[in-house]
N, C-alpha and C positions, 0 to 999 in steps of 0.2 A: 050591083048591090055591093060588090067588094070595095069599089071606090067609095061608096057610100059609108061603108063599115068603118074604113081606113079614117075618112074624113071625122066621124065621130069619135073615132078614140083618140086622133090628133085634138080635136076640140076640148074632149075631157082633160087630156093630159095639160092643154093650155089653162084651162079653168083651175085645174088642181094647183099648177105652179104659181098662177095667180094669188089663189089664195094662200098659198106658203108664204108668199113674198108681202101679203097683206098683215099675216100675224107676226111676222119678224120684227123685233124692234128697229127704228132706225139706227145705222151706224153711226158711232161717236163722233163727232167732229175731231179733225186732226189737231194733237195737241201743238199749241205754238208757245214759244216761250222755252224757259229753263223749265227742265225737270229734274228729279231727285236723281235719277239713273245717269243723265248724261253730266249735267253741270254741277247740282249741288252737293253730289257726295263727294266729289273730288274737292270741292272746299273745304268740306267738313274733314277729310283725310289730311288735308294737307295743315289746317290750321286748328283742329277741334278735337280730332279723335283720340289724340295722345291723352287727354283727360278724360274725355266723353267715351269711355267703354267701361263695359262691367267690371267692378271690382276696384274702382280708381277713384280720384279725387271727385269727378263732377258728379251732380246729383242724378243725372240720367245719361243714356247711352246716347251715340248718335252713330251707330253701325250699321243700321238698318233702314229701310223707308218707314216701317212700322214706329220707329222709335223716334225718329224725327217728325214725323206727320203730326205726331200726338202733342208736339210742343212747337208747332209751326209758329204760331201767334208770338209765342215768348220769343223763340229765336229771332224773330223779325225786329220785336222792339230792342232786345238786348244788343243785337248787332248795329242796328240804327243810330242807337246811342253809345255805340262805342265801349259798352260794360263789358261785352264778351267779344273776342277772348280777352281775358283780364291781361292787360300789359301796361305796367305802370311808367317806363323811362320814358321821358319827353325825347323826341327826334332831334338829332342834330347834335347831342350830348351824348358821346360813346356809339359806337357801330358794335351792336351784340350779335351774339350767335343765334340764329332761329328765333326773329323776334315774332310773338304772337301778335301780328298786327293784319288787320284784314284792308285789302285795297278798297278805295270806292266802287270799283267796278263788280268788285266781289260782294261788297253789301247791297248793291243795286241788284245784283243776280239773285240774291236771297229774297230780297223784298218783292221782286217780280214773281218769283216762283209762290212767295206765299200769296199775295195777291191774284194770282190766279188760279188759287186752289190747291196748292202744292201738291201738283200731279205727280206721279210716279214714274210716268214714261216707260220705255223700252227697257226691260230688264237684260236684254241683249247688250244695251249701252254700259252698263255697270263696268266699272275697274275692278282690277283683282283686289279684293279686300285685305286691308292693313290686319297683319294677325297679332295678336296680344295672347301668347300660348300660355301665360302664366300670371300671378297675382301682381308682378312687377313688370313696370313699364318697358324696362330694359332687357325682359327674358329672364331666364331661370338663373339666379345668381351663383356664384361659386361658395358663397358661406353667408348663411344668416345668423345672427346672434339675437337672442332675446333672454329675459330672465326666465329662468325654469318656474316661476310663480305669477301670475296675475297679481296687481295691487289694485286695491280699491281705495282713493283718496277721501277723505271726509268730505261732508257737504258743505262746509263754509270754509273761505280763506284760501290763499294760495299755498301750494305745498311744492317743495323742490324734493325729489326723492332721486338718488343714484343707484342704479342697477348694475352691478359687476358681473360680467360674463367672461369666463376663460375663452380664448382662441382655440387652445390646445395645438398650437402650430409647433412643428418640430424646426422651422427655418424662418428666416424672415420672408414677409410676403410684401408686395407692392400693390396697392388698390388703385385701379383705373377709374372706377365709376362708385357711387355709393348712394343709395335710396333709403330712406326713413319712412317707415310707417306706424304711426302712433295707431294704438289700439282703440282709442276713444277720442276721435278729433273734436269731439265737442267739447272737451274738457283739458287735453292737451294743449298747452300755450305756446311750449317751443321745446326743442330736444337738442343738447350738445352731446356729441360722441368724443369722449375724451379716451386716451390710451395710457393705461398703467403699466407699465415694465417692471414694478418692483414687488407687486402683492399688496400694497399698502391698502387698496381699495377692499380686498377681502377682509382685512382687519378691522377696517369701519363697519362692513355689513355684519360680521361676527358680533360685535357689540350693539347692535341695533336690533330689537326685535321686529319681526316680519319681513317682507321682502324689501330688499334695497336697504339704503340709510338717508338720514336727512342730510341735505347738503346744499344749504341756502349760501347762495355766493359763489360757490365754485364746487369743485369735486371733492375737495377735503384733503388732496395731495398735490403734491409738485410734480408734474411730468420729469421724469430724470431724464430723458433724451430729447433735447430740444429739435431733433430733426423727427419725432414721432410724439406729437402732443395730442393731435385731435385728426378724427375724421370727418370735420365738417358739422353741420347740424341741419335742423329744420325748423320751420315755422310756418303758420298756414298758408297755403296757395304754394307753397316750394316745390320745385320738381326736381327729380335726379340729378344729381351732379356728375357730369362726365369730365374726366380730365383730358387735356390736349395729348397729341401723340409725343411719348418720351417725358410724359409727367405723371407722376404719382403719389399717393399718402403711402407712407411707410409704417408696416403693421409689424413690429419685431415679433421675433419667435417667445414663446410662453408668455406672450401680453395679455392683457384682459381688457376688453372694450367696457368702458363704465358709461351708461347713458343716463346724463341728467336730463331728467323729465320735470318739466315745470307744468304742474297742474293748477287749473283755474275753474273750479266747480261754479257754475252760475246759471245753469239751466237745470233744475230738478237733481234727482239723485244721481251721482256719478256712477259709470259703470266700471267694472273690472278692466283695468288696462294692461296689456303686454305690447309695448312697444318694440318694435324689430326694426333693425339695421341689417340691409343686404349690402354685401360686398362683391365686387368685380375685379378679380386679379388682372394686373397687367400681363399681356400674352408675351412680353420681351422685355428686358431689364430697362428700367427708365434711365434717363441721364440727370435728370433732376426731381426734386422732392416739390411738392405743392405745401406750401406753408401758409396758414392763416394770421393774417396781422389785423387786430382791432385797434381801430381809432374809437377813442371813448371821451367823454365828458359825463364824469359822475358828481359834478360839483354845482349844479345848477338848481334854480328853484321857480318854477313858473307861478307868477301872482293870479290871483283869482281876478277873472273879469278881462285878462288879457287875450284878446282873439289873435295875436300875432307874434307871439313872444320869440326872442332869436336865441339860440344856443349854438356855440361853435365847439368841434372835436378836431382832435389830433392825436399823434403819436405819444405823447407825453402830458404829464401834468400842466396846466396853465402856465404861462401863455400857450395854448395848444399848438399854434400854427408855426411855432418858433424852432420847433425839432426837426432837424433834415433827416433823411434816411442815411444810415451811416455806411449804407453798400448799394452798389447797383442792383436793380432788380427788374424784373419784366412783370408786368400786372395782368393777370389772365380773368380775373373774376371780381365783382363787389356785390355785395349784399347789406344793403342799408336795415336799421332796425329802430323802431320807435314803438309805443305803445297807443293808447287809445286817443291821445289829444296831440298826437302828430299830425301836419298837415302838409309839409314838404320839408325834402332833403335834396342838396345837392352836395357832390364833392369834387374837389379840384385839385390838380397837382401844380405847383408852382415851380419851375424847372430852374437851374441854376442862373442860367441867363436872364431870369426873369419873366419868361413867357410862361402862360397859364395854359392848363388844358383841363377842360371840363370832362370829368370822369363819369358822372351819371346825375342827372336830374330828375327827381319826381316831386310833381308839383301838385297831386292830388293823391297822397297817402291813404292805404287802407290797410288796416291792422289784419284784415282775413285775407288780402292778397300780398304776400311778401315774396321775395324771389333771390334766387343768387344768379345773378346774371353775368354770364360769360362773353368776353369780348370775342368777336370774330377773329381778330388779331390782337396778339398780346402787346403790350403798352410798355416801351423802354422808358424806366424811371431812372437816371444816374443818381449816383451819391449826392448828396446835398440838395434833392428835391424835397420840398416841404409840401405835405398833405394836409388839407383841411377839409371838414365836413361843415357845413352850415344847415341847421334844422330849424323849423317855426312850429311852433306848437298853438293851438286853439284852446285856453282855457276859459271861455264864456260860456255863458247860459246858452247861448244860440248853437253850439256844437252839440249835436243829437247825440254824439259818441261820449260825452263828458259823463265820466261816472259818478259824479258828485253832483248834486244838487241841493242847495245852491253850490257854486265852484267855492273851492278851497285851494290854498297853496297846494301843490303837488312837486316833489324833488324826486332826484333819480332813487329808485329802490328796486326790490325784485319782484314786488307784486304788479299783477296788470294794473291795478288803478293807481300805481307810482307811475314814472316815466323813465325812458332810458332814450340815450342819443349816441348809437353807435354805427359804424360802418365797418361790416369786414371787409378785408381786402385779401384775395388768393394771389400770392406770389411765389415766382422762383428766383433763387439768388444766381445772380449772373457768373460768380465765381466759382460756382458749383459744377461739377461734370462726373457723375457717379461712375461712367465708362471709363473714365481715366483717372479714377481713384481720387479725384480732386474734391475736397468738402469745403463748406465755406461755415463761417462763424453766424448762427441764427440765435446766440444767447439774448440779443437784445430783443427779438421777437417773444420768446418765453418768459421775459419779464415783464411782458405788458399784457399776458393773457390771464 
């Protein structure tokens, strides 16, 4: 009886185990191919998350699996067509720092991940996440300057407004990085940060009711210090500008930062705007100052119907390419600028020995994705170098971005529906060494700003 009872107990146990196995769902097949946790998140961290994190320029985050899976098909389309990440310089012309370019293998990995159902994978494979611990990509700034009161532009036409902000600095400071956040990205066309060491901007503000003052064409004053005229600027798509080691902008004691904000209301009622500029001070004294040299042509008119109109620009009034650099410099950064009709721009340096060097080539201009492109290594440009920019514009009815229907003649102007042809160059002067007390003549730069 005991053996029979034991056999019965064992039989019942086997039956119960079989029943349990019968009701359990079949185990999921092992994941093959790339997963978010192992391969895809690493691509996003290297190439995408600097923009795609909460509070930054991108329309959605790519920090977590849930963030990415919700946009998987969109991500596949935009990466396969190379619309994302946005990177406009053509390869082979200038070697830039941290290009936002996906390799073909990275594009294929993202595509396979989406085609396989965008699996999350094993969370144990996740790398340590990138940390963005403030609203600023570069971390908490040393100073943030903004107008005390928000400004709401009118609903029609382009408006240039300057906001003068005291720095309250007791001594000169040197700025190693700058980031600018427009308060209303849908309305702000561009921002230029000027430096006022005389207080003239406050007088202009006092004479103009409301926040700031009208400043079409410039800040309304001439910077008194050629070594401290600007902190750079912002245009749609621009990222923070970091200086190379030993190079900085100068922000003098008791100076004022003047933000010239160009508003272009075009999509409903404008919102109140309070544009901010963040500065990061150099940890050690620099040896050189960063100067912004503009190459400009403001004398052209693009005829209606012309789909490939050529404009050239340089350091001085026409003929532009004939004016050489008066002193030797090193080139660190380039920032082309056009409006809605712009299609292409290339910038070239012709050295005194007759050889030429391509500095940047953009063959698919997009007003919404402009950049301040820093070179991986600075480029030595001796005195006598001639700099030239060549731009092409499409003023035909086939240009979907053409603001005029039918097309009409378009000339240089301050409004978004006008055009511009500018290439800003960030240079240091070879004859300058602040550590040794050596200064260099920069008046030739000031006269062209």
